[in-house]
PLY file of the C-alpha trace (Angstrom):
ply
format ascii 1.0
element vertex 274
property float x
property float y
property float z
element edge 273
property int vertex1
property int vertex2
end_header
-42.54 -94.10 162.47
-41.96 -93.59 159.05
-42.41 -89.83 157.55
-40.63 -86.87 156.73
-39.86 -84.34 159.41
-39.68 -80.63 158.14
-38.63 -78.36 161.39
-41.39 -76.48 162.30
-42.22 -73.02 161.50
-40.35 -70.60 163.29
-41.67 -66.88 162.61
-39.61 -64.61 165.61
-38.78 -60.85 165.75
-36.20 -59.89 167.93
-37.12 -56.26 169.47
-34.18 -54.13 170.07
-34.89 -51.16 172.43
-35.37 -48.99 168.96
-38.33 -51.50 168.24
-36.50 -52.30 165.18
-37.73 -55.60 164.24
-34.70 -57.85 163.34
-36.36 -61.02 162.36
-34.60 -64.54 163.97
-33.40 -67.17 160.96
-36.75 -69.01 160.07
-36.96 -72.99 160.38
-39.98 -73.76 158.50
-41.88 -77.05 157.92
-44.11 -79.90 158.77
-44.52 -83.86 159.71
-45.78 -85.73 156.83
-46.77 -88.89 156.84
-45.84 -91.66 154.21
-44.37 -89.64 151.58
-46.54 -92.55 149.00
-49.84 -89.93 149.92
-48.50 -87.12 148.30
-48.06 -89.53 144.97
-44.45 -91.09 143.72
-43.84 -88.16 140.93
-43.81 -85.12 143.58
-40.84 -83.79 144.76
-41.25 -82.64 148.31
-39.31 -79.76 150.29
-36.05 -81.32 151.93
-35.61 -81.38 155.30
-33.18 -78.71 155.44
-33.84 -74.62 156.46
-35.25 -72.43 153.67
-35.46 -69.28 155.17
-33.65 -66.39 157.63
-35.95 -63.63 157.75
-39.02 -64.22 156.22
-42.12 -66.57 156.22
-42.64 -69.53 153.72
-46.17 -71.25 153.19
-45.28 -74.46 154.67
-45.68 -74.61 158.47
-46.30 -77.30 161.43
-49.56 -79.56 161.31
-50.42 -83.37 162.48
-49.51 -82.56 166.07
-46.17 -81.12 165.86
-44.59 -79.51 168.99
-41.39 -77.60 168.24
-39.18 -75.56 170.14
-36.28 -72.96 169.26
-33.70 -70.40 169.98
-32.17 -67.63 167.99
-30.48 -64.32 168.08
-28.69 -61.67 166.34
-25.27 -60.10 166.97
-25.42 -57.27 167.82
-28.90 -55.63 167.21
-29.38 -53.14 165.01
-28.27 -49.51 166.12
-26.85 -51.21 169.80
-23.69 -52.30 170.73
-25.42 -55.76 172.67
-26.68 -58.85 171.49
-30.38 -59.64 171.13
-32.27 -63.22 171.53
-35.25 -64.88 171.71
-36.84 -68.32 172.44
-40.29 -69.86 171.19
-42.47 -72.97 171.71
-45.14 -73.70 169.25
-47.59 -76.68 167.82
-48.94 -76.98 164.43
-52.20 -79.38 164.12
-54.73 -79.94 161.31
-53.74 -81.69 158.05
-52.71 -79.23 155.21
-53.29 -82.05 152.53
-57.14 -82.50 153.60
-58.32 -79.02 154.35
-56.08 -76.62 156.64
-52.65 -76.68 158.85
-52.61 -74.45 161.52
-49.94 -73.56 163.96
-49.64 -71.07 166.81
-46.33 -70.32 169.11
-45.55 -68.35 171.95
-41.87 -66.23 172.07
-39.90 -64.62 174.99
-38.41 -61.44 173.49
-36.32 -61.07 176.57
-33.96 -63.63 177.46
-32.99 -61.73 180.62
-35.75 -60.81 182.20
-38.47 -63.04 180.44
-41.12 -60.80 180.93
-41.58 -60.00 177.26
-44.01 -62.27 175.50
-45.68 -61.97 171.72
-47.54 -64.73 169.82
-47.88 -65.52 166.43
-50.51 -67.76 164.21
-50.05 -68.94 160.49
-52.58 -71.19 158.87
-51.56 -73.04 155.33
-52.74 -75.44 152.51
-50.83 -77.59 150.67
-52.12 -77.00 147.13
-50.05 -79.80 145.59
-47.09 -80.60 143.35
-44.83 -79.29 145.29
-46.55 -76.14 146.09
-48.40 -74.58 149.17
-49.63 -71.03 150.64
-49.95 -69.75 154.14
-51.17 -66.57 156.05
-50.47 -65.89 159.33
-50.03 -62.61 161.60
-46.50 -62.12 163.85
-45.92 -60.49 167.14
-49.29 -59.97 168.59
-48.13 -58.90 172.21
-48.99 -60.62 175.26
-47.21 -58.78 177.78
-44.75 -55.68 177.14
-42.66 -56.24 180.46
-40.69 -53.17 181.41
-40.60 -51.42 177.65
-40.72 -47.60 177.66
-44.97 -46.20 177.35
-43.80 -44.43 174.14
-42.85 -47.45 172.34
-45.15 -49.14 169.88
-45.99 -52.91 169.52
-47.37 -53.63 165.80
-48.85 -56.66 164.08
-47.16 -57.79 160.67
-49.84 -59.73 158.59
-48.58 -61.49 155.27
-49.62 -64.07 152.77
-47.03 -65.96 150.83
-46.74 -68.81 148.58
-44.21 -71.80 148.78
-43.02 -74.12 145.80
-40.28 -76.97 145.99
-39.47 -76.64 142.30
-40.40 -79.94 140.34
-37.84 -81.07 138.05
-35.39 -84.22 137.46
-32.33 -81.55 137.81
-33.00 -80.70 141.07
-33.68 -84.14 142.54
-31.58 -84.80 145.49
-30.53 -88.72 146.85
-33.87 -88.32 148.72
-35.84 -87.84 146.20
-36.46 -84.45 147.79
-36.10 -80.99 145.59
-33.17 -79.18 145.75
-34.65 -75.71 144.77
-37.04 -73.72 146.97
-38.83 -70.35 146.87
-41.45 -67.97 148.47
-43.15 -64.79 148.00
-45.43 -63.06 149.34
-46.55 -59.63 150.68
-47.23 -58.14 154.15
-47.64 -55.31 156.34
-45.83 -53.95 159.46
-41.99 -55.18 159.34
-41.83 -55.97 155.76
-42.35 -52.49 155.00
-41.86 -49.99 157.69
-38.45 -49.17 159.28
-37.77 -48.14 162.41
-37.44 -44.38 163.33
-33.62 -44.55 163.84
-32.99 -46.00 160.19
-35.08 -42.67 159.58
-32.88 -40.39 161.99
-30.14 -41.56 159.74
-31.30 -40.46 156.81
-33.00 -43.73 155.58
-36.32 -43.68 153.55
-39.64 -44.97 155.75
-40.41 -47.33 153.78
-39.45 -50.66 152.10
-41.49 -52.76 149.82
-43.75 -54.87 151.58
-42.93 -57.41 149.06
-40.75 -60.57 150.36
-39.36 -63.55 149.13
-36.59 -66.01 149.85
-34.76 -68.94 147.60
-32.66 -71.96 149.33
-30.76 -74.37 147.28
-29.52 -77.50 148.60
-25.26 -77.68 148.15
-23.44 -81.19 147.93
-26.82 -83.03 149.38
-25.66 -81.70 152.71
-27.43 -78.34 153.39
-29.42 -75.29 152.19
-27.83 -72.34 150.99
-30.47 -69.41 151.62
-30.92 -65.71 150.03
-33.88 -63.46 151.36
-35.25 -60.12 151.06
-37.73 -59.51 153.97
-38.72 -56.25 152.51
-36.38 -54.08 154.25
-32.93 -55.41 153.36
-31.17 -58.45 151.55
-29.80 -61.75 153.95
-27.76 -64.56 153.20
-26.71 -67.64 154.93
-27.32 -71.05 155.47
-29.36 -74.10 156.66
-28.87 -77.67 157.82
-30.75 -80.26 159.99
-29.21 -82.64 161.86
-30.53 -86.06 163.29
-29.92 -86.74 166.84
-31.30 -90.55 167.41
-34.85 -89.87 166.01
-35.04 -86.22 166.95
-33.98 -83.59 164.24
-31.89 -80.25 165.15
-31.72 -77.53 162.65
-29.22 -74.92 162.39
-29.37 -71.87 160.46
-26.54 -68.95 160.07
-26.51 -66.11 158.06
-25.54 -62.62 157.72
-28.51 -59.87 157.77
-28.76 -56.27 156.16
-26.28 -57.02 153.57
-27.01 -53.46 151.91
-27.51 -50.01 153.05
-31.64 -50.10 152.95
-32.12 -50.43 157.03
-29.77 -51.20 159.82
-25.96 -49.75 160.20
-24.01 -52.52 159.29
-24.32 -56.03 158.37
-25.40 -58.67 161.56
-24.66 -62.31 162.39
-27.84 -63.87 162.94
-28.26 -67.23 163.87
-31.17 -69.99 165.24
-31.45 -73.53 166.60
-34.78 -75.42 166.42
-36.17 -79.12 167.16
-39.51 -80.47 167.33
-41.62 -84.21 167.48
-44.76 -85.30 166.66
-47.07 -85.82 169.56
0 1
1 2
2 3
3 4
4 5
5 6
6 7
7 8
8 9
9 10
10 11
11 12
12 13
13 14
14 15
15 16
16 17
17 18
18 19
19 20
20 21
21 22
22 23
23 24
24 25
25 26
26 27
27 28
28 29
29 30
30 31
31 32
32 33
33 34
34 35
35 36
36 37
37 38
38 39
39 40
40 41
41 42
42 43
43 44
44 45
45 46
46 47
47 48
48 49
49 50
50 51
51 52
52 53
53 54
54 55
55 56
56 57
57 58
58 59
59 60
60 61
61 62
62 63
63 64
64 65
65 66
66 67
67 68
68 69
69 70
70 71
71 72
72 73
73 74
74 75
75 76
76 77
77 78
78 79
79 80
80 81
81 82
82 83
83 84
84 85
85 86
86 87
87 88
88 89
89 90
90 91
91 92
92 93
93 94
94 95
95 96
96 97
97 98
98 99
99 100
100 101
101 102
102 103
103 104
104 105
105 106
106 107
107 108
108 109
109 110
110 111
111 112
112 113
113 114
114 115
115 116
116 117
117 118
118 119
119 120
120 121
121 122
122 123
123 124
124 125
125 126
126 127
127 128
128 129
129 130
130 131
131 132
132 133
133 134
134 135
135 136
136 137
137 138
138 139
139 140
140 141
141 142
142 143
143 144
144 145
145 146
146 147
147 148
148 149
149 150
150 151
151 152
152 153
153 154
154 155
155 156
156 157
157 158
158 159
159 160
160 161
161 162
162 163
163 164
164 165
165 166
166 167
167 168
168 169
169 170
170 171
171 172
172 173
173 174
174 175
175 176
176 177
177 178
178 179
179 180
180 181
181 182
182 183
183 184
184 185
185 186
186 187
187 188
188 189
189 190
190 191
191 192
192 193
193 194
194 195
195 196
196 197
197 198
198 199
199 200
200 201
201 202
202 203
203 204
204 205
205 206
206 207
207 208
208 209
209 210
210 211
211 212
212 213
213 214
214 215
215 216
216 217
217 218
218 219
219 220
220 221
221 222
222 223
223 224
224 225
225 226
226 227
227 228
228 229
229 230
230 231
231 232
232 233
233 234
234 235
235 236
236 237
237 238
238 239
239 240
240 241
241 242
242 243
243 244
244 245
245 246
246 247
247 248
248 249
249 250
250 251
251 252
252 253
253 254
254 255
255 256
256 257
257 258
258 259
259 260
260 261
261 262
262 263
263 264
264 265
265 266
266 267
267 268
268 269
269 270
270 271
271 272
272 273
């Protein structure tokens, strides 16, 4: 089947023992039918991941099923790594009306007793742009977490753009340059108790954004601000036979606005159309 595969959206929050929301790298996208339906003059987003810890408007749709796993080494204010796994599905058609995706997360890869969900709706606006809105961390099962720990959802709205200029045209006729900007609640502006106890301010900016640029026609270099801290990394989608495998590697908490040290973050994801 002809088409362009963008790795489905993975909006994940890895929860540590102190409830610091350290988001896994996010792998965004959707399965698009023939690119001609968008017009020959539209430069679509490229196939590589576009964000590390923040949403983009582009999401899974048209019957895409996706899977992923990721983590952080180490978790903030902890000497152990933390990780999560996700499975989700996208449906609807964002070019005709709305696309929507739902995802289920396992937040504890040791005991598998903590689960949450997320939802994201999105609409293509034409010209390589899209708008989306969603909610993260809808708690389904708390597992063995202490009773005094709270689970708060994070709501957001985000605009994304693949820049339309011949200067940014790659060899696949897609755009090399992408950016997103949004505003959200919860993890996008509220720091952990550990941050406050260490002398940091309670609140961040609530405004987030990301920029991704394709380097050497091979991978995206990514920079994002999640409302609390700055993160940088790279993302690449490989093809294994007819299946994509997206890999994202990065460094999180590059400033002292949150967390206790810079962390290594990673994610792997794949998907296919049902």
